C-alpha positions as CSV (number, residue, x, y, z in Angstrom):
1,X,-26.2,-3.4,-6.0
2,X,-27.3,-6.7,-7.5
3,X,-24.7,-9.3,-8.5
4,X,-25.3,-8.8,-12.2
5,X,-24.9,-5.0,-12.1
6,X,-21.5,-3.6,-13.1
7,X,-20.0,-0.8,-11.1
8,X,-18.4,1.9,-13.3
9,X,-14.7,2.1,-12.8
10,X,-13.1,5.5,-13.2
11,X,-9.4,6.2,-13.8
12,X,-7.3,9.3,-14.2
13,X,-3.7,9.2,-15.4
14,X,-1.8,11.5,-13.0
15,X,1.6,11.0,-14.5
16,X,3.0,9.2,-17.6
17,X,6.4,7.5,-17.3
18,X,6.6,5.9,-20.7
19,X,5.7,3.3,-23.2
20,X,7.2,-0.2,-22.7
21,X,6.0,-1.7,-26.0
22,X,3.6,-1.2,-28.9
23,X,1.8,-4.0,-30.7
24,X,0.8,-4.2,-34.3
25,X,-2.7,-2.8,-33.5
26,X,-1.1,0.3,-32.1
27,X,-1.9,-0.5,-28.5
28,X,0.8,0.7,-26.0
29,X,1.9,-1.1,-22.9
30,X,2.6,1.8,-20.5
31,X,3.8,2.6,-17.0
32,X,1.7,5.4,-15.5
33,X,0.6,6.7,-12.2
34,X,-3.2,6.2,-12.1
35,X,-5.9,7.1,-9.7
36,X,-8.6,4.4,-9.8
37,X,-12.1,5.4,-8.5
38,X,-10.7,8.7,-7.1
39,X,-8.4,6.8,-4.7
40,X,-4.7,7.4,-4.0
41,X,-2.8,6.9,-7.3
42,X,-0.9,3.7,-7.9
43,X,1.8,2.7,-10.4
44,X,0.1,0.9,-13.2
45,X,1.3,-1.3,-16.1
46,X,-1.3,-2.1,-18.7
47,X,-2.1,-1.9,-22.4
48,X,-4.0,1.1,-23.8
49,X,-5.7,1.6,-27.1
50,X,-4.2,4.4,-29.3
51,X,-6.8,6.9,-28.2
52,X,-6.9,5.6,-24.6
53,X,-10.7,4.9,-24.9
54,X,-10.1,1.2,-24.0
55,X,-7.6,-0.6,-21.8
56,X,-6.4,-4.2,-21.2
57,X,-5.9,-6.0,-17.9
58,X,-3.0,-4.7,-16.0
59,X,-1.3,-4.7,-12.7
60,X,-1.0,-1.9,-10.1
61,X,1.7,-1.3,-7.5
62,X,2.0,0.9,-4.4
63,X,5.1,3.0,-4.0
64,X,6.7,0.4,-1.8
65,X,5.9,-2.4,-4.2
66,X,7.3,-0.5,-7.2
67,X,10.6,0.1,-5.3
68,X,10.8,-3.7,-4.7
69,X,10.1,-4.4,-8.4
70,X,12.8,-1.9,-9.4
71,X,15.3,-3.5,-7.2
72,X,14.4,-7.0,-8.5
73,X,14.8,-5.7,-12.1
74,X,18.1,-4.1,-11.3
75,X,19.4,-7.4,-9.9
76,X,18.5,-9.3,-13.1
77,X,21.5,-10.7,-14.9
78,X,20.5,-9.9,-18.5
């Protein structure tokens, strides 16, 4: 593959956990379990267009990482 060729990225939402926020355009920031390029699913936080045809940049977590994140959030003094 040449440097200027883009590789197609596939994703399949395996499980939906919920919407974190919605912006004025109707995009949802969501937590989902997503399989990228047919690999093992990861926990994923990103924005999705209302029909899920487009997505924003996001962050993915393994199961171990999401457990650490959950513990950090539980320890926040809010």
